[in-house]
N, CA, C and O atoms as a DFTB+ gen file, in Angstrom:
288 C
 N C O
     1  1      -3.226       0.065      -9.795
     2  2      -2.659      -0.233      -8.498
     3  2      -1.133      -0.266      -8.575
     4  3      -0.459       0.170      -7.642
     5  1      -0.584      -0.776      -9.675
     6  2       0.868      -0.855      -9.791
     7  2       1.512       0.522      -9.831
     8  3       2.681       0.663      -9.473
     9  1       0.773       1.537     -10.260
    10  2       1.335       2.876     -10.385
    11  2       1.175       3.716      -9.129
    12  3       1.621       4.863      -9.100
    13  1       0.557       3.180      -8.103
    14  2       0.397       3.921      -6.853
    15  2       1.766       4.140      -6.228
    16  3       2.586       3.224      -6.158
    17  1       2.001       5.367      -5.774
    18  2       3.314       5.659      -5.199
    19  2       3.320       5.637      -3.676
    20  3       4.386       5.636      -3.060
    21  1       2.142       5.618      -3.067
    22  2       2.083       5.548      -1.606
    23  2       0.704       5.049      -1.179
    24  3      -0.166       4.805      -2.016
    25  1       0.517       4.901       0.118
    26  2      -0.735       4.372       0.653
    27  2      -1.902       5.310       0.331
    28  3      -3.032       4.861       0.143
    29  1      -1.619       6.612       0.270
    30  2      -2.663       7.563      -0.075
    31  2      -3.244       7.307      -1.452
    32  3      -4.453       7.426      -1.654
    33  1      -2.381       6.952      -2.405
    34  2      -2.854       6.612      -3.751
    35  2      -3.755       5.383      -3.700
    36  3      -4.802       5.344      -4.346
    37  1      -3.344       4.388      -2.931
    38  2      -4.141       3.169      -2.809
    39  2      -5.497       3.458      -2.178
    40  3      -6.519       2.923      -2.609
    41  1      -5.499       4.302      -1.161
    42  2      -6.751       4.669      -0.492
    43  2      -7.666       5.417      -1.460
    44  3      -8.877       5.199      -1.460
    45  1      -7.096       6.297      -2.284
    46  2      -7.894       7.037      -3.261
    47  2      -8.552       6.087      -4.247
    48  3      -9.719       6.269      -4.594
    49  1      -7.826       5.079      -4.702
    50  2      -8.398       4.087      -5.612
    51  2      -9.532       3.349      -4.913
    52  3     -10.602       3.155      -5.491
    53  1      -9.302       2.942      -3.681
    54  2     -10.311       2.222      -2.913
    55  2     -11.582       3.052      -2.752
    56  3     -12.690       2.546      -2.934
    57  1     -11.414       4.321      -2.411
    58  2     -12.571       5.197      -2.245
    59  2     -13.288       5.423      -3.574
    60  3     -14.518       5.463      -3.621
    61  1     -12.519       5.571      -4.653
    62  2     -13.114       5.774      -5.972
    63  2     -13.955       4.568      -6.388
    64  3     -14.964       4.718      -7.076
    65  1     -13.542       3.386      -5.973
    66  2     -14.287       2.163      -6.284
    67  2     -15.420       1.928      -5.291
    68  3     -16.179       0.967      -5.420
    69  1     -15.531       2.817      -4.293
    70  2     -16.569       2.752      -3.264
    71  2     -16.485       1.473      -2.436
    72  3     -17.506       0.923      -2.022
    73  1     -15.249       1.002      -2.196
    74  2     -15.049      -0.154      -1.337
    75  2     -15.122       0.278       0.121
    76  3     -14.778       1.410       0.460
    77  1     -15.567      -0.618       0.968
    78  2     -15.699      -0.330       2.402
    79  2     -14.340      -0.166       3.073
    80  3     -14.222       0.519       4.089
    81  1     -13.320      -0.792       2.506
    82  2     -11.997      -0.697       3.115
    83  2     -10.925      -0.930       2.059
    84  3     -11.194      -1.435       0.970
    85  1      -9.708      -0.548       2.413
    86  2      -8.568      -0.779       1.537
    87  2      -8.310      -2.273       1.376
    88  3      -7.792      -2.711       0.348
    89  1      -8.673      -3.054       2.394
    90  2      -8.497      -4.500       2.329
    91  2      -9.269      -5.130       1.188
    92  3      -8.775      -6.047       0.531
    93  1     -10.488      -4.641       0.947
    94  2     -11.300      -5.162      -0.158
    95  2     -10.603      -4.881      -1.482
    96  3     -10.479      -5.770      -2.325
    97  1     -10.149      -3.650      -1.663
    98  2      -9.468      -3.274      -2.902
    99  2      -8.217      -4.118      -3.096
   100  3      -7.948      -4.596      -4.198
   101  1      -7.461      -4.298      -2.032
   102  2      -6.237      -5.076      -2.104
   103  2      -6.511      -6.516      -2.523
   104  3      -5.808      -7.065      -3.371
   105  1      -7.531      -7.124      -1.931
   106  2      -7.844      -8.517      -2.246
   107  2      -8.271      -8.708      -3.695
   108  3      -7.975      -9.739      -4.298
   109  1      -8.960      -7.728      -4.251
   110  2      -9.503      -7.867      -5.603
   111  2      -8.526      -7.411      -6.675
   112  3      -8.375      -8.080      -7.698
   113  1      -7.855      -6.277      -6.454
   114  2      -7.086      -5.655      -7.528
   115  2      -5.578      -5.701      -7.382
   116  3      -4.865      -5.493      -8.364
   117  1      -5.075      -5.962      -6.206
   118  2      -3.637      -5.842      -5.987
   119  2      -2.912      -7.182      -6.025
   120  3      -1.873      -7.342      -5.384
   121  1      -3.436      -8.122      -6.752
   122  2      -2.782      -9.420      -6.870
   123  2      -1.580      -9.267      -7.794
   124  3      -1.715      -8.802      -8.926
   125  1      -0.415      -9.655      -7.311
   126  2       0.819      -9.523      -8.078
   127  2       1.198     -10.856      -8.708
   128  3       1.018     -11.922      -8.118
   129  1       1.720     -10.765      -9.906
   130  2       2.225     -11.976     -10.556
   131  2       3.543     -12.373      -9.889
   132  3       4.138     -11.577      -9.163
   133  1       3.995     -13.593     -10.134
   134  2       5.273     -14.034      -9.576
   135  2       6.404     -13.121     -10.046
   136  3       7.338     -12.846      -9.294
   137  1       6.318     -12.654     -11.286
   138  2       7.337     -11.754     -11.837
   139  2       7.324     -10.417     -11.086
   140  3       8.382      -9.874     -10.767
   141  1       6.135      -9.890     -10.808
   142  2       6.020      -8.642     -10.059
   143  2       6.592      -8.785      -8.657
   144  3       7.308      -7.904      -8.181
   145  1       6.279      -9.891      -7.999
   146  2       6.788     -10.128      -6.648
   147  2       8.316     -10.161      -6.680
   148  3       8.965      -9.523      -5.851
   149  1       8.886     -10.888      -7.616
   150  2      10.343     -10.977      -7.730
   151  2      10.989      -9.626      -7.969
   152  3      12.012      -9.306      -7.363
   153  1      10.399      -8.834      -8.849
   154  2      10.949      -7.514      -9.160
   155  2      10.892      -6.599      -7.945
   156  3      11.840      -5.863      -7.672
   157  1       9.785      -6.646      -7.217
   158  2       9.646      -5.782      -6.044
   159  2      10.589      -6.212      -4.921
   160  3      11.182      -5.366      -4.251
   161  1      10.726      -7.510      -4.715
   162  2      11.647      -7.999      -3.681
   163  2      13.073      -7.595      -4.036
   164  3      13.832      -7.176      -3.163
   165  1      13.440      -7.715      -5.297
   166  2      14.790      -7.336      -5.731
   167  2      15.061      -5.851      -5.536
   168  3      16.203      -5.457      -5.304
   169  1      14.027      -5.027      -5.626
   170  2      14.189      -3.579      -5.528
   171  2      14.219      -3.073      -4.084
   172  3      14.587      -1.923      -3.843
   173  1      13.838      -3.916      -3.125
   174  2      13.826      -3.460      -1.729
   175  2      15.229      -3.029      -1.307
   176  3      16.209      -3.741      -1.526
   177  1      15.297      -1.866      -0.707
   178  2      16.573      -1.343      -0.229
   179  2      17.384      -0.622      -1.273
   180  3      18.430      -0.055      -0.957
   181  1      16.928      -0.627      -2.518
   182  2      17.664       0.037      -3.594
   183  2      17.086       1.397      -3.948
   184  3      17.602       2.083      -4.831
   185  1      16.013       1.794      -3.260
   186  2      15.393       3.079      -3.548
   187  2      16.022       4.165      -2.696
   188  3      16.720       3.878      -1.723
   189  1      15.776       5.398      -3.059
   190  2      16.274       6.525      -2.280
   191  2      15.619       6.535      -0.909
   192  3      14.455       6.163      -0.761
   193  1      16.372       6.961       0.080
   194  2      15.852       7.043       1.444
   195  2      14.811       8.156       1.518
   196  3      14.993       9.226       0.938
   197  1      13.738       7.898       2.224
   198  2      12.713       8.927       2.409
   199  2      13.043       9.738       3.645
   200  3      13.722       9.251       4.549
   201  1      12.572      10.958       3.689
   202  2      12.839      11.839       4.816
   203  2      12.157      11.363       6.087
   204  3      11.253      10.529       6.048
   205  1      12.605      11.905       7.217
   206  2      12.058      11.529       8.516
   207  2      10.564      11.781       8.598
   208  3       9.828      10.955       9.138
   209  1      10.101      12.912       8.070
   210  2       8.672      13.225       8.110
   211  2       7.879      12.198       7.327
   212  3       6.819      11.759       7.774
   213  1       8.381      11.809       6.160
   214  2       7.695      10.804       5.345
   215  2       7.674       9.453       6.043
   216  3       6.682       8.730       5.954
   217  1       8.740       9.103       6.727
   218  2       8.783       7.837       7.464
   219  2       7.741       7.833       8.569
   220  3       7.057       6.832       8.780
   221  1       7.620       8.942       9.269
   222  2       6.642       9.021      10.357
   223  2       5.226       8.933       9.803
   224  3       4.374       8.255      10.377
   225  1       4.974       9.610       8.697
   226  2       3.651       9.573       8.073
   227  2       3.332       8.164       7.593
   228  3       2.225       7.668       7.803
   229  1       4.290       7.526       6.957
   230  2       4.093       6.169       6.475
   231  2       3.864       5.208       7.639
   232  3       2.988       4.346       7.568
   233  1       4.634       5.347       8.694
   234  2       4.473       4.474       9.858
   235  2       3.087       4.640      10.464
   236  3       2.449       3.652      10.830
   237  1       2.619       5.867      10.574
   238  2       1.289       6.115      11.131
   239  2       0.216       5.519      10.233
   240  3      -0.740       4.921      10.727
   241  1       0.359       5.672       8.929
   242  2      -0.621       5.116       7.993
   243  2      -0.637       3.587       8.070
   244  3      -1.705       2.978       8.006
   245  1       0.518       2.974       8.205
   246  2       0.585       1.516       8.331
   247  2      -0.080       1.047       9.629
   248  3      -0.766       0.025       9.636
   249  1       0.119       1.784      10.722
   250  2      -0.543       1.433      11.984
   251  2      -2.059       1.535      11.836
   252  3      -2.792       0.675      12.324
   253  1      -2.528       2.586      11.163
   254  2      -3.958       2.783      10.964
   255  2      -4.541       1.659      10.123
   256  3      -5.611       1.137      10.435
   257  1      -3.838       1.284       9.055
   258  2      -4.322       0.208       8.198
   259  2      -4.315      -1.135       8.922
   260  3      -5.231      -1.938       8.744
   261  1      -3.297      -1.384       9.729
   262  2      -3.243      -2.628      10.494
   263  2      -4.416      -2.703      11.465
   264  3      -5.030      -3.758      11.624
   265  1      -4.723      -1.588      12.108
   266  2      -5.873      -1.563      13.024
   267  2      -7.166      -1.802      12.266
   268  3      -8.058      -2.495      12.756
   269  1      -7.272      -1.237      11.084
   270  2      -8.480      -1.436      10.261
   271  2      -8.626      -2.898       9.877
   272  3      -9.730      -3.440       9.919
   273  1      -7.537      -3.540       9.505
   274  2      -7.586      -4.948       9.124
   275  2      -7.950      -5.838      10.308
   276  3      -8.613      -6.860      10.133
   277  1      -7.525      -5.462      11.501
   278  2      -7.851      -6.244      12.697
   279  2      -9.338      -6.201      13.019
   280  3      -9.868      -7.144      13.606
   281  1     -10.019      -5.125      12.644
   282  2     -11.435      -4.988      12.948
   283  2     -12.336      -5.639      11.887
   284  3     -13.543      -5.762      12.094
   285  1     -11.761      -6.051      10.768
   286  2     -12.575      -6.659       9.699
   287  2     -12.829      -8.122       9.968
   288  3     -13.494      -8.789       9.175
């Protein structure tokens, strides 16, 4: 899970584990240690900017996942 580079990678892991939703995979496998949380928070805003197309794709995927979580 730590090596996933985007939501698609996370979804692939979830499907490979035959989970009903990404939420199940997240609850079981994506628990971050305090050190991981600190490192990720520190890195926010320090990465290269993604292109407009990637932003739109990511935004759409986040909306889809939010809707999925609301129905669970």
